TORDO-398602 format. One record per residue: residue in one letter; x, y, z of N, C-alpha, C in turn. Coordinates in pm, whole numbers. Layout:
PT  type      nu      nv      nw     cau     cav     caw      cu      cv      cw
PT     a       X       Y       Z       X       Y       Z       X       Y       Z
...
END
This chain:
PT  type      nu      nv      nw     cau     cav     caw      cu      cv      cw
PT     h   11824    8804    7455   11796    8699    7552   11657    8714    7614
PT     g   11572    8792    7553   11435    8806    7602   11416    8909    7711
PT     v   11522    8976    7752   11509    9080    7855   11436    9199    7794
PT     q   11332    9243    7861   11253    9355    7808   11268    9482    7889
PT     t   11306    9469    8015   11323    9585    8103   11431    9552    8205
PT     v   11512    9652    8239   11613    9636    8343   11573    9725    8460
PT     e   11586    9672    8580   11554    9749    8701   11683    9767    8781
PT     l   11712    9894    8813   11834    9926    8888   11800    9976    9028
PT     g   11869    9922    9127   11854    9968    9265   11941   10090    9289
PT     v   11900   10202    9238   11976   10327    9250   11983   10370    9396
PT     q   11869   10372    9462   11848   10408    9602   11871   10555    9632
PT     s   11980   10613    9588   12006   10756    9613   12096   10809    9502
PT     m   12089   10939    9482   12181   11007    9389   12276   11096    9468
PT     q   12288   11071    9599   12378   11144    9689   12493   11051    9725
PT     n   12614   11083    9681   12727   10993    9704   12754   10965    9851
PT     q   12736   11064    9939   12762   11040   10081   12660   10942   10138
PT     v   12539   10945   10088   12435   10852   10134   12466   10711   10084
PT     l   12506   10701    9958   12541   10571    9902   12658   10509    9979
PT     a   12759   10590   10012   12875   10540   10087   12833   10497   10228
PT     a   12756   10581   10296   12713   10549   10433   12625   10425   10438
PT     s   12557   10398   10327   12467   10283   10319   12536   10158   10266
PT     g   12664   10171   10231   12739   10056   10181   12687   10004   10048
PT     r   12638   10093    9962   12577   10050    9837   12679    9999    9734
PT     g   12803   10047    9738   12903    9997    9645   12900   10060    9507
PT     h   12826   10169    9492   12825   10241    9366   12806   10390    9395
PT     t   12828   10471    9294   12812   10616    9307   12698   10663    9218
PT     a   12660   10788    9236   12559   10848    9148   12609   10848    9004
PT     e   12738   10871    8986   12796   10871    8852   12787   10733    8788
PT     d   12801   10628    8868   12784   10491    8816   12641   10472    8765
PT     t   12546   10525    8838   12406   10516    8795   12386   10587    8662
PT     i   12440   10706    8650   12425   10782    8526   12488   10706    8409
PT     r   12605   10645    8430   12669   10566    8324   12584   10445    8288
PT     a   12529   10377    8387   12446   10258    8361   12321   10296    8282
PT     v   12257   10404    8322   12137   10449    8253   12171   10492    8110
PT     s   12283   10557    8093   12326   10597    7959   12346   10476    7869
PT     a   12410   10372    7924   12431   10249    7846   12299   10183    7811
PT     l   12207   10178    7906   12075   10119    7879   12000   10200    7772
PT     s   12003   10331    7787   11935   10417    7690   11995   10400    7551
PT     s   12128   10396    7543   12195   10378    7413   12158   10246    7347
PT     a   12132   10145    7429   12093   10014    7377   11944   10004    7351
PT     g   11870   10112    7382   11725   10109    7362   11652   10023    7463
PT     m   11714    9999    7578   11657    9912    7681   11578    9995    7782
PT     p   11448    9971    7795   11371   10041    7898   11420   10003    8038
PT     f   11409   10098    8132   11458   10073    8266   11367   10134    8371
PT     v   11366   10070    8487   11295   10114    8606   11400   10142    8711
PT     l   11383   10249    8788   11480   10284    8891   11415   10277    9029
PT     q   11488   10221    9124   11442   10211    9262   11506   10323    9344
PT     m   11430   10376    9438   11477   10482    9527   11440   10445    9670
PT     m   11531   10476    9763   11501   10456    9905   11502   10591    9975
PT     v   11409   10609   10065   11394   10732   10142   11434   10704   10286
PT     g   11519   10791   10343   11556   10776   10484   11678   10690   10507
PT     l   11764   10678   10408   11888   10602   10425   11984   10675   10520
PT     p   12086   10606   10571   12184   10673   10656   12245   10796   10586
PT     d   12262   10903   10662   12320   11030   10616   12234   11104   10515
PT     d   12111   11062   10494   12022   11135   10403   11941   11235   10483
PT     d   11886   11333   10414   11794   11428   10474   11687   11461   10371
PT     d   11590   11540   10410   11477   11568   10321   11522   11635   10191
PT     m   11613   11730   10201   11660   11800   10080   11732   11702    9987
PT     g   11814   11615   10043   11883   11515    9962   11786   11418    9897
PT     t   11683   11379    9971   11582   11288    9916   11510   11352    9798
PT     l   11469   11477    9813   11398   11545    9704   11490   11568    9585
PT     d   11618   11598    9613   11715   11613    9505   11734   11480    9432
PT     t   11740   11370    9506   11751   11238    9444   11631   11211    9354
PT     a   11512   11241    9402   11392   11218    9319   11399   11299    9190
PT     r   11440   11425    9200   11452   11508    9079   11557   11452    8984
PT     k   11670   11406    9037   11775   11351    8952   11732   11219    8888
PT     i   11661   11136    8962   11609   11012    8905   11507   11044    8797
PT     a   11419   11138    8822   11319   11176    8722   11386   11227    8595
PT     a   11495   11300    8610   11567   11355    8494   11628   11244    8407
PT     l   11645   11124    8462   11700   11012    8386   11593   10944    8300
PT     s   11467   10985    8316   11354   10937    8234   11332   10786    8237
PT     p   11321   10728    8357   11287   10585    8362   11142   10564    8318
PT     i   11108   10441    8280   10970   10412    8245   10885   10390    8370
PT     g   10949   10381    8486   10880   10365    8612   10979   10372    8727
PT     v   10927   10389    8847   11010   10392    8967   10943   10311    9076
PT     r   11025   10266    9167   10977   10207    9293   11038   10291    9403
PT     v   10958   10325    9502   11005   10409    9613   10981   10333    9743
PT     y   11089   10316    9818   11082   10241    9943   11134   10326   10058
PT     p   11056   10339   10166   11113   10399   10286   11207   10297   10351
PT     t   11315   10348   10410   11411   10258   10474   11350   10202   10602
PT     v   11363   10072   10616   11310   10000   10733   11426    9921   10794
PT     v   11438    9928   10925   11538    9847   10996   11480    9706   11009
PT     i   11550    9612   10946   11504    9473   10946   11599    9389   11031
PT     r   11540    9298   11105   11614    9211   11197   11732    9143   11126
PT     d   11845    9137   11198   11966    9066   11154   12031    9128   11029
PT     t   12028    9261   11021   12095    9330   10911   12200    9425   10968
PT     e   12289    9473   10881   12388    9572   10923   12319    9700   10972
PT     l   12207    9733   10910   12134    9852   10951   12081    9838   11094
PT     e   12043    9718   11133   11999    9696   11271   12113    9727   11367
PT     a   12235    9683   11333   12350    9710   11419   12377    9860   11430
PT     l   12369    9931   11319   12387   10078   11321   12281   10144   11408
PT     w   12159   10098   11396   12047   10153   11473   12069   10129   11622
PT     h   12105   10008   11660   12130    9977   11801   12247   10057   11857
PT     a   12345   10086   11772   12462   10163   11814   12434   10313   11819
PT     g   12313   10352   11779   12277   10494   11778   12338   10571   11662
PT     r   12385   10499   11560   12448   10565   11445   12354   10577   11327
PT     y   12232   10529   11342   12128   10545   11240   11996   10572   11308
PT     h   11926   10674   11259   11796   10712   11314   11694   10709   11200
PT     p   11610   10607   11198   11514   10594   11088   11405   10700   11094
PT     l   11344   10725   10979   11233   10818   10973   11112   10758   11045
PT     e   11042   10842   11116   10914   10799   11172   10813   10787   11058
PT     l   10711   10707   11077   10613   10681   10972   10552   10810   10917
PT     e   10510   10899   11003   10445   11023   10959   10539   11106   10870
PT     h   10663   11117   10911   10761   11192   10833   10783   11126   10697
PT     a   10796   10995   10695   10818   10923   10570   10699   10938   10475
PT     v   10579   10934   10527   10459   10952   10443   10462   11090   10379
PT     e   10487   11192   10459   10492   11330   10408   10601   11345   10302
PT     l   10719   11293   10328   10830   11305   10235   10804   11226   10107
PT     c   10752   11106   10120   10723   11025   10001   10609   11085    9918
PT     a   10518   11155    9982   10414   11226    9906   10477   11335    9819
PT     q   10577   11402    9872   10649   11503    9792   10727   11437    9679
PT     v   10790   11325    9708   10863   11249    9607   10767   11205    9496
PT     a   10651   11155    9534   10552   11111    9436   10511   11225    9344
PT     q   10499   11344    9399   10461   11460    9317   10568   11489    9212
PT     i   10694   11475    9249   10804   11498    9154   10792   11402    9036
PT     f   10766   11275    9064   10753   11177    8956   10627   11200    8875
PT     e   10519   11234    8942   10394   11261    8869   10411   11380    8775
PT     d   10480   11483    8821   10502   11601    8737   10578   11567    8609
PT     k   10657   11460    8611   10734   11416    8494   10666   11298    8424
PT     s   10543   11266    8465   10466   11155    8406   10540   11021    8416
PT     i   10607   11000    8529   10678   10874    8553   10594   10792    8652
PT     p   10545   10676    8608   10463   10595    8698   10542   10540    8817
PT     i   10476   10539    8931   10533   10474    9050   10474   10334    9054
PT     i   10560   10235    9033   10516   10096    9028   10484   10044    9168
PT     r   10562   10088    9266   10538   10048    9406   10586   10160    9496
PT     m   10509   10183    9601   10544   10280    9705   10537   10204    9836
PT     g   10653   10173    9895   10659   10100   10020   10691    9953    9998
PT     l   10740    9891   10104   10776    9750   10097   10653    9663   10082
PT     n   10668    9555   10007   10562    9457    9994   10546    9386   10128
PT     p   10425    9383   10183   10407    9317   10312   10436    9166   10302
PT     t   10506    9117   10403   10533    8973   10411   10501    8926   10552
PT     e   10493    8796   10570   10469    8742   10704   10582    8781   10798
PT     d   10706    8778   10748   10821    8813   10833   10815    8959   10877
PT     l   10791    9049   10782   10784    9192   10818   10667    9218   10913
PT     n   10551    9163   10881   10434    9181   10967   10451    9110   11101
PT     g   10536    9007   11103   10555    8928   11224   10662    8981   11318
PT     g   10721    9095   11287   10816    9154   11380   10957    9175   11328
PT     d   10984    9134   11205   11119    9155   11152   11144    9301   11114
PT     a   11039    9380   11096   11054    9524   11074   11064    9588   11213
PT     l   11188    9620   11253   11213    9665   11390   11192    9814   11410
PT     a   11222    9893   11308   11211   10039   11321   11202   10098   11181
PT     g   11161   10223   11178   11150   10290   11049   11006   10298   11005
PT     s   10989   10311   10876   10859   10345   10819   10790   10228   10753
PT     y   10787   10115   10821   10715   10002   10763   10567   10012   10798
PT     h   10486    9998   10697   10341    9986   10714   10292    9903   10596
PT     p   10208    9802   10619   10165    9716   10509   10088    9791   10399
PT     a   10036    9908   10430    9963    9987   10330   10030   10124   10312
PT     f   10163   10125   10312   10236   10251   10304   10196   10332   10181
PT     g   10186   10267   10068   10147   10338    9945   10011   10404    9957
PT     q    9920   10340   10025    9786   10398   10045    9794   10520   10136
PT     l    9882   10514   10236    9899   10631   10324    9952   10750   10246
PT     v   10047   10726   10157   10103   10833   10074    9997   10887    9981
PT     s    9921   10800    9918    9815   10842    9828    9710   10926    9902
PT     a    9674   10884   10021    9577   10959   10101    9630   11096   10139
PT     r    9759   11104   10170    9820   11233   10203    9812   11329   10084
PT     r    9838   11277    9966    9834   11360    9846    9690   11407    9819
PT     r    9593   11322    9844    9452   11361    9827    9414   11468    9929
PT     l    9464   11455   10050    9441   11556   10153    9493   11691   10107
PT     w    9614   11694   10051    9671   11819   10001    9580   11881    9895
PT     t    9529   11798    9805    9440   11847    9699    9313   11908    9759
PT     l    9255   11839    9856    9134   11891    9921    9162   12020    9997
PT     q    9274   12027   10065    9310   12149   10137    9326   12266   10041
PT     k    9387   12240    9928    9406   12344    9826    9271   12392    9773
PT     l    9181   12298    9746    9047   12334    9698    8971   12417    9801
PT     l    8983   12378    9927    8915   12454   10033    8967   12597   10044
PT     k    9097   12615   10027    9153   12749   10030    9101   12833    9915
PT     e    9083   12771    9799    9032   12843    9682    8887   12884    9700
PT     v    8810   12805    9775    8668   12833    9798    8652   12952    9893
PT     k    8742   12965    9987    8733   13071   10088    8752   13203   10029
END
């Protein structure tokens, strides 16, 4: 039917995170879906979210490693953002969800990016695509920045420069 690539919203490979986020699937479902796509010779892209409910840094990095092990042709990485009129907004207002601050999300996503780079998996997008609604106030909390990917890229360059400076000393 002309389909050349399938993109799956995996978001996490941690079952407790998927359940807390109401995703409706498990990590095992993702593995089965990827297996079916691979068996059919269908290239696939996997999406990952950082900072979902019940996630932590170790779980995020584990998710990135597990996604990388599935050998997608590309990934998209999105920090979780509380958007107006969503279930996540209600959780946030109730104090049952605490989004990542921008600085923390940049640091964590830079580590995630390194995991994918080490496996030669291209990152197609890092961060939400800026829209008038998000820029106009619908992004209520979390790690929304219209140039989030650039912030992550700059952080990774900073690490490289710091490493070079240590070697010079």
